[in-house]
N, C-alpha and C positions, 0 to 999 in steps of 0.2 A: 380509429388509422389513425396512424403516426404523420404529421403530414408537414409538420419544420421542427427544426434542432436547435439551441441554442446550446454554445458550446461556450463556458465559462475556464478559462484559462489562468489556472493558476489557484488556489487555498487561500489569501488571504482575508482578511476582517472583513471587507466588501463584498464578496464572493460567500462569504458564511450567513451573511445578515441576507442575500439573494436568495441564499438555498433556504434558510429559516423561513423565507415570507412563502418562497414556493410553498414547500409543506403546509402550512395553515390555508393555503390554496392554490391548490395545482389547474395548471390549463388543459383540460382533454385534448390529445391531436398533439400536443407539442413535447417533443423528447429533449430533456435537460440532460447537459452530460457536464460533469465536473473532470477536470481535468489538473492534478496534482503530484507530485515527483513525491509526495512524501500522504497519510493517510494520516498525521495528526498536524495541526496549524498550532504552532504555540501563540498565543496571547500574549502582545507585546506591551501592556498593561502590567501583567504579572510576571515577567520574566525574572525585571531587578528581586519581586520576593521568594524568586526559587533559587535564583542564588542567596540569596542571603538568609533562606533556610526553610522561607514562612510557609510554602507552596508547594507540593510533592509535584512531580511531571505530571501528573494525570489532572491534577488539579488545574494549568494553566495550560492545559492541551485542547484543542476542540478537533472528536472526534467528526472527522470528516468524512470518513465511511460511514457512519451511521446516520451520519446529518442526510447522506445523500440518498439513502435508504430511507429518508422520513418522508424525504422529498418526492422517491419514488421516480431517481435520476441515476442515472447512470455515473458509474465514477472507475475515473480509467485513471491508476496508477503512473506515469511516465512526464517526462518533463520534454515540456514543450520545446521544439528551435527553430519555430518559423513560420510563415502564416503566407499563402498564395493566395493575392485577394480575385485575381480572376480567375481560381477557379474553388473558393471561396472552401480552403481547408487549410488548418493547423495543421501542423509538420511536429511531429513525435520524435522523438529516440528512439532507434531498434522497432519502431513496428509502423504499418504504414499511416497516413496521413488523415483528419479526421475531418469529415466534409460537415459545414454548419452554413447555418439560413441568416443566423446574429451568434455575433462571437462577442466575447467581454472577455477584457485583460487586467487582472489583478496579481503579478508575479513576484509584487515588491522591488525591491533592487539589493545591490549589494555592497562592499567596499570596493574603495580602487585600489587592488592590487600592486598595478604597475607605477606608480607614485614612486615608492619605495623600493631599492633593487633591495632581493632578496626576501620581499614579503609574502610573495605568492607560494616561495616556501617553507619558510621558517614561523610565520605570524599567522594568528585564528582571525577569520574576520567576524565578530559579534553575528554577521546574516552572511550563507544559514545559518538559522539558528539550531538543525540538526547537529550540524560540524561543531559548532558553537558549545553547545551540550553535552556531546562526546568529549570532547575534549577538558572542558569545565568537571567532567565528571571523574575522569582518571587523573584530572590535578588533584582534587579532594582525597581521592584513593593515595597519593604520592603523600600529602601533607601527614598522614596518617603513618609513615614511613617514618616520616625526618627522626635523626637522632635529636634529644632534646639541645634545646635552646638555636637549633640551627632555623631559617627560616626558605621559605620559597618566595621566591624572588620573583614580583607581578610588575609587567609596563601595562596599561593602557593607553595607546597613541590616541588622543583625540577630545578635546576638549567640551562640548558642547554637553551639553541635557544627559545624555547618553551615557558618555564615557560615565560622569560624575557620576550619576546613579550606582554605573556597575562598580565605580571603586569602593563605592560606603558598603556596599553590599557584602560583595565581595571582605569589606575589612567585617563587618559583621560577623561573618560566617568562619571564616579562619582567623580572625582574632592575633595572638600574636605572632600565629604561626607562619604572617607571612611579612613580607617589606614591603609593600606596594608603593610604586612612581605615576602618577599620571602624567603625560606630555601633550602640550600643546604647540602649536606652532604661531598662534597670535598672541597677544599679548594681554587678553581677558578670557578667564573663563568665561562660556555659556553667555558668547556675546550678543544673541537674538532674545537676552532677556532681561529682564530689567535691572537695575542696579540695586534695590533690596533682594530679589534673589540670588544674583552673585555673591552679596556679602553673606546672606546664613548659610549660603553652600560653600563657599571658601572658609568660612571659619568653622563647619564640620569638618572639613578635609585636614585641617591645621589639626581640631581638638583630636583628629582622632588618627595623627599620625601617620598620615599621607601625603607622600611628600608630592609637592606639583613642582611643575616646569614646564615655564610659560614661556614667549621669543623664540624659539630654539624647535626647528623643524626637524624629525627622524629621515633620515639620509639613507642609512641599509640598517638591512637585517640579518645576521648571521645565526646561528642556532644557540650561541647562550650569551648574546648579546645583541643591544641595539646602538648606534649610533648616531648621536646629532649633527647636525650643522657647524654647530659650535666646535665640534671634534669633541666633543666629551662621550665618552662610550660605557655606556650602563649594562653591566652584566644582569643576566636575566634567564627564568626558568619556563619563563608563559609570557608573549607577548599579546595582544590580542589587539586588535583594530576598531577603534569605533567612529571611524572617522564619514566625512559625508560618503555615502553611497554615489552610485552610480547604477543606471536602467540595462538590463541585459541587451548584450552586443548583437543577439541574434535580431532587434527591431530595426536595425539598419536596411536590412534586406527587404523586409517587408514591401514596403513602398507607402508604407502611413508615413504622414508627416509628423516629422520629429521637433523638441527644442533642441536649440544649438547643446543645452548638456546632453544629450539623445533621450530627454524622455516622451512618450507618447503626450501631443498634442492634441489635445482635448479640448472640443467649445462646452459652454456652459450648459448643456444637455449631456455629457460626457462620452458625446460622439465622436470619434476621430474628425478630423478637421479638414480629409481628403477621402475618406471612405463609407460610405451608409451602412448601417449595419452593423457595425465594429466601434464596437464602445471600449474605455478604461478609466479606472480608478484606482485610490491608493498611490503611494509612493512610486509607481513607475508609470504611471499619468502628469499633466498639468494642463488644469483648466485654463486658458489664455484668457484675460483678462480679469481673472481670478487667480493669480499666482500665492500659493499658499506656503507655509516648510512644509517637508514631507514628515509628518505625525501620524501616527493612529487616529489623534484625534477627528481627521478629517477623514480618513479610510473607514470609519464607522458613520462619519452622518452622511458620507454618501452611497451608503446600504440603500436607503430606499427610496430615494430617487432613482438610483441605476434600476434598482427593481421595475418600480413605477414606468419608467423609459422603457426598458425592455417590450412590458407588457404591451404598450405603445406601440410601441414598434411590430411586435407579431401581428396587431390587426389595423397596421397599415394608416396609423392618426397622428397627428401633430403630437411633438416631444412638450415635456415641460423643461427648462431652465430650472437647475440650482442654484442654491444664492451659497456659498461657505465664507462666513463670519470675519469679521478681521481681526479682531480679540477673541481667545478663547482660553479655556479656562485650563492651566498644567500642574498636575497633583507629579511631583519628587519623589518618590522614597529616599531617605536617608539610610536604610537597610535595618535600624532597631525600631522598630516599630511608631515609627514618626516620618512625619513628611514635610513638603514646603508645598504649598498653593501659593499661584501666583495667576494673575490676568492682567494685561495694561499694566499699571505703574502699583497696583496692590500688589504685596506678597506679604504669608505670616508661614505660622510654620506652628507643629505641635503634633502631639500624641492624636488630637483629635482630630487634626487631619487626615492623619494615614487612618484612621477607621473610617472616615470619610471616604477614600479613594479606597478601603478596602469593599464598602459597600458598594461601589458603584461599579466594582471591579467582577467582584461578585455575582451581581444583576448584570452583567453583561456575561460571563458566561452562562447562569442558568438558562439562557435561554438557549443554549446547548444543551444541556445537558438533562433538559423538560422538554422532551417532543412530545408528553403523550396527548398534547391538543392536536398534536399532526392527523392530517384524515388520510394516514399512510394508505390505508387498505382502498381508500377512495382512489386517490393515487395511482393504482396498481390495478384498477379493476378497467375492465373494459369500458369505452368510452360507451353511450348508444349508436347504432348502426346508423349512417349517413348512406341517401340513396347510390351517393358517387363512391362510397366505399363498398357497396354489398358485392360477396361474393356468390360468387354459382357454384362452383366448385365440380362443376364439370369439366375445369382443367385440371383438377386435382390439385388446386390451391396451386401450383408451380408457380415460380418467379419469373418473370419476363425475359424473354431470348434478347432484349440487348445489357439488360443489367447483367445475366449470367455469362455473356457473351463479353462484358468490359471487364469484369473480374475474372475470369478464368484468363484472359492477354495480360493481364496485370499480374498475376499469381507465373504464369507461362516466364515474363520477365524478370521479376524479383525472385520466381525458383525453379529453374530450368534443371535444378538434377534431383528436385521434388516430382515434376509433372511430368519426366523422360528420361530415359535411360536403356540400355540394351537390351535386359533381362527386361522389360515389356514392350511386348510387341504392339497393342493395342493399348492405349490409355488417353490421356484429355487432350494431347497434339489434335490424335487423329479425329477426334470426335465421332464414334463411332457410337451404338447402344450402348456395348458390352466390351469387357476389359478381358485383355488376353496377354496371357502369361505361361512360361512351358518352366516347371521348377527345375531343380539339377537332375539328369538322371539317378535316381534311385532315391532322393530323399521326399519323406512325409512333406503333405501338405497341413503344416493348423489354419483353423480358421477360429473364430470368437465373432462377438458381436454384444454393443452395446449402447444402450439410449438413455442420455441424460438432460432431460430438463437443467438447462442456466443455471447453478449455481451462484455465477456473478453475472452483474449485469453488463461489465464490459465482456463481448465479443472473441475479443481476442484471447482476453486469459481462456475463457468459457471455450475455444478452439485448443491448448494446451491441454487444460486438464483432462478435456474429454479425451483427446488424444491420450495421454498417458495409461488413462483409465481402460481403455479399449484394449491396449494392446498389452498389458500388464497379464492377462491370461499365458499371451503365447508366450514372452519372458518368462514366466515364472515355470513352463514347461521346459526351461533352456532355449527356448526356440529362436530363431533370427526372425524380424516383424522386415515381409519384405516391399507389401504395400495394402493399402486401406482403400476402403472405398464409404465416402461421407455421404450422410443426410444433413441437409442444415434446414432446420424448419427458424423462419425467421418471422417476426412479429409487421403486422400485415401493418404496410408504409409505405407512403409515397415512392414513387422511384428512385430517385436520388440516397435518400434514405435507406431501402433495401440492399442498393449496390454499395453502401456503407458499411453494414450491419455483414453482409457478404464476405467482402474483403476483407475486413478485420479479422472473420472467423476464419476464413482461409487460409490470414498471413497466421496466425497463433496457432491450427493444425500444421501447415507447412513446417512452422520454426521447431517443432517436437520431431516431425519425420525425415529434416535434413538432421538431428542430433543421433536418428537413429538409421538413417543412410539409406530410408523408406520408400515409397513414392505412395502419390495420391496417384489411383489407378481411375477414378471416377466417381458418378455418385448421384446423388437426388436432391432441387432443392424444394420448397414447400412453407406455405406460410402458414401461420395460424395465431392464437393470441400472446406466446409467449416464446422467446427464444429458446430451443432448443438440439442435441445434437445424439445424430445416430451412425456408430462407426464400424463396419465388417473388415475385422482386420485376419490377411493373411499372411503366412510366414512359416518359411521351409525348418526341417528340424536335421541338423545337422550328425546329431548320435540317439541316442533312445531319451524320449520324449521323459523327464522325471512324474511320476505319477503326484497324486494326492496323498496315497494309502501308502508306501515305500518305506513307512515308517520303522523304526524294530527297536525292541526294547533297549533301554538305556541312550537313548538318543538323545541331544540337549533339545530343544524346542527355540529357536532365534527368530525374532520378530524385527524387522528392519526399520521398520517407520513408528512414531508413534501413533497411538488412536484419538477419536473426538474430534471427527471433521462432521457429522450431521448437530452432536449436540453444540458443536461451534455456531453451525449456522443456524441452527434453531435458536439457540440463544437470540442470534444474529435480528434474525425475524423481527423478535422481539423487544428489541435495543436494549437488549442485555450485555451483551457482547463484547467487551470493550477493544479496541481497534488491537491491542496487540495479542490479542485471542483471534482473529478474525484473519491477521497477518502470518499468523503463526499458520491456520490453517492450509492458506493460501499456498506458501512458500514451501510445504510438505506434499500440496496436492500436484503442484509444478516440479518438483524435484523427478525426473528419469530413472528408472530399475535399470536401463538399459545396459549401461555398464557391469550388473548383476549376474549376465548371461553363464559368462565364463568360470566363476565361481561356485555357479550350481553343475557344473559340470562336473567337477569332483568328483571323484565315487565314494567319498566321504558322505556326501550329500546324498539323501536316501528320498526324502521328499518335499513337495512344494507346493504351496498354494498362495493366492493375494487374499489377503483378507479387503472385502468392501461390504455388499448389501445386506448379510447376513451375520455380520460382527465379526469379532474373535473368537467368541465361544461356538458360533456357528459353525466358522472356518476349519474350526479346529476337529467341533465331533465331524465334520468328512474327511478328516485326516486318519480319524478311529474306525472306518466302516470297517466290517470283519468282526470287531468287539472281542481282538487277540490283545489290544495294546488300552492301559489307561494314560491319561496324558496327568501329571502332577504339576500344578500352574502356581506358580508363585504371585500374586498379583500386585506386591509389593515392587516385583523388579517391570511389572507392564508398564513403557514409558506413554506417557500425555500429552499432548499439546498444552500450549500453554495457556492456560485459563479453563481448560475443560471439565477440569476437577473443582472448580469453582461453581462451574455454571451445574455442573451434577448435583452437587450441593443443595442447589435454588431448585429440584427439583424439576429442570429443565431434560426433556426426553423428545430426541426424532420421534417422528410418525411409525417409525417400524420399531418401536424399542416393543411393543406388546407382542409382535407377530414373533421378532429375536427371544425373546422372553421366554419362551414355550420350550426354551433348550433347558430350563430348568431345573424337571425330573431328571435327567440325564446326570446331572452334575450335585457336588458333594459340595457346597459352599460355604461349610464350617463360620456361619457366622455373618455371610459375606455382606458390606452392607448396602442400602437401598443405592447410592449415588454410584459403589463401584459394580454393582450389574448393572447400572444404566450406563457405566463406560464401556464394559466386558461384553456387553449385546448393541452397543450405540454402531450403526452401518456406514463403513468409509465410503469415500468416494477416492478413487487414485490412491490407494492404502499402499498399507507394508506388503512385504513377503513373509510366512511364517514357512521357518525352513527347519527339517528334521535333520539334524547331521551327527554323526556319531561324537560323542564323548571327546575323544582323542584329540578331535581336530577342531572345536567348538571355539575354543580359544583364538587358535589363528583364524580361522573364519571370522570372526566379532573383527580382531582387528582390522584383516581386509575390507570389511565392509565398512568399517571406521575410515579407510583408507580413501574409498571413493565414494565420501561426503554423506553415507547415514552415518549421523554422525548419532542420531539417537537409538541406532540398533544396541539389541540388549538381550538375552539369556534370558523366558521368561519361565524353563520349564523343563520338564522331560519328560521322556515314555516309557514305561514301566510296563510289563505283564499282566492283563487284568485277571485279578482274581473272580470267585464265584459274588461274592460279594461288593465287588468295586464298583464304583463310577465310573461312567466315561468318561469325567473327568472331575479330578477330586483339586481344590482349590483349597491351598494352604493358610490357614493364618495371616490376619493381614497386623497381629500384635503378638 
C-alpha cells in the first residue's frame, strides 16, 4: 500500500541526486513524485562547454523522465505555481493540484527582467535554460548565413563568473563572426572572486577581443540596441542577461517564510523555517545562518543531506544538520579547452584545469546515465502485504465512498459542461446506478470499449491518452462522441493518495472530453496493483458510418500519425529511449483526431480505421477483407516517431510483436529489414487513422490534415485489384 507521498517540485541538481539515491534504495509504501516543466534538465557545469561546442545538448542534460522511471517515481511534466500549506497541496498550471505529505522545492531562479525596461520583450535571460538554448541555436544558424566580413553583435549583461564564462565560450564557438561586448554595472568584474582570478579572466577577455564596459548600467533594451546609464547606445543582434537571479514570484503567496530577497528561508536541516515537512534546496533557497552564493556547487552538495532528511522525516525521526563550507573550488572555463581554478585566495589556470573540470563534470553526469545498478523492478514490485492493507475483495475492490464523492464534487465544479447537459438525462449529477440518454431520432448509436494499463505514471496524462485511444474507434467511423463510461483502477493507497490519483485521472479524462464536446456519464472505481483505465465510449452517427472495408482500386492510403509508440515505451522500460523520443510519443498520443471527423465525411473518403494493437500491417489487413484488393505499401513513406527507428535497430520489440508478426504470411516483403518489420508490426496506443481515399482527392485531404495539426500525416501507398498470385500487402523495396 502507498501510505505517504513525497513531491519534489523542480528538476534541479539537488532533486536529481535525491532521485538517484532513491533509485538505489527505494522505500516501499512511499510514492515519490517529480514535478518539472521540462523532462531534460541542463547541468549548469557543462552549459558553457556546450555553448563553446565541446558538448552536445544530450551530453549536458539529465533525462528526468528516465531518472524518475529508475526510481519508480511518478513524473509530472508541469510547472508548479503555488503551494497550499493548509491543504498540503502543490498547485500546477492547467491541471489539479498534487497532494503531498512531504514536499521539497528545487526550482532555481531567473534574472530580474523588470529592472531594465524592455528586457522582458527583447532580452534573453540565461535562465530558464531551454529558452536560452533555443535562442542560441537560432543565433548559430543565422551566423552561417551572414555575408562575408559581417559580424553578429552580441551583448552580455552581467559581469559575474557566469557572464564572463559565457562570453569566452561564445567567442570560441563563433570566432571572428561575432562582435561580443560584456556590460557590467559594477567597477570590477567577478567581484566575489579573488584578485588573481579577476586578473586572469580580464586578460582572457582582452586577448580574445571581447569588449568590456564596467561601471555603466543597462537602462533600456530595445529590439536592436542596449542603452546604458551613460547614454551610450550599443547596437545589437542579441542581448543575453546573466545578472543576479530572483526567486519565483509564486513563493510570496505560499505562506512560507522568505528572505528579504524573496528566497525560501530554510534552517540548517534544509526545512522551511515555518512549515514542517516542507524542504527547499539549490538557488531558490537560502540556509539561514549559512548564507552562500547561488552556485551549483552548493545545490549538488545539498543532495545527500536532503535525501537523508526526507527519509528521516518519513520515519518521524530527528533531522540532521547540513554544514556548507565557506570556501569552495570554482572551475571556470575559458572556452578553448582551458580553465581557471580558484579557492579562497588561490587561483591558477591552464589546459590541465580544463581536463580536471571535464573529468568532474563527466563523473557527475555518469551518475544519471548509468543507472544499471538501480533496483528499478524492486521499486515497482508490490510490497509485502501488511495486515492493515489486506483487501477482502468482498467489496469488489471499490474505492471508498468519501474518496469518490469528493473527487466527483470537484469534477462537477471544474468541469460542469462535461458532467451534465440537456442531452444527458441521468449522469453523474443524479447519482443513479445507470446513465440515461436519448439519441436524436433516427440516428444510430455507436459504442466501443477499451482498457489500458497506464503507459505513463502520471494519472492526468494517462487519462488524456486513454480517452483519445478509446474514442478513436467512433471518430474513425465519422461519428460524434456523446458520452463515456469510465473504469478507474487505482493503485492500493492511503485514502488521501487514492483521492489524489482519482482527481488527477478524472481531470485528464474531462479535459479531453471537453475538447470533444462530450460528457462523462458515469463509471466505476476499483483498486489494483497499478493504474489502469477502461472506457466505454458512446457516440452518434449523423451520416453513413465509414467502414473499414470500403476501399476501392486506385485509392491512396493516408496515415495520419507516425508510428512507434510501443517500441518507444518498450525502450523506456529498459532505459534505452531518450527523453525526446518519449516526449514525441506522448505528444502524439495526446493529439486528438476529433477535428478530422468532417474530413472523413467527404464522399471521396471510402474507408477508415484507427491503427492500434495489431500494428499498421494488422489493421491494413483488416481493410482488405474480401480478398479483392491488395495494398501496395511504400515503407519509405511511413512516418516514424522520433527515435523509433533507432530503437528498432537495437532489436527492441513490444510484447505483442510476435503475435502481430504472424501477418508475414500475407505480406510480400521484398527484403524488408527486421527493424522495419518491428515498426510495421508495432502496436499503437492512441494511434493514427488509416484512410482510403480516391486518388484525385488525396493531395487535398493531406493538405487539410496538415492544416488540422496532423503534421506527420503522409500518403504511404495505394490499393489495387488483387490478382491470383498477389499478396494481400505488397511492400515496395526501401532502396
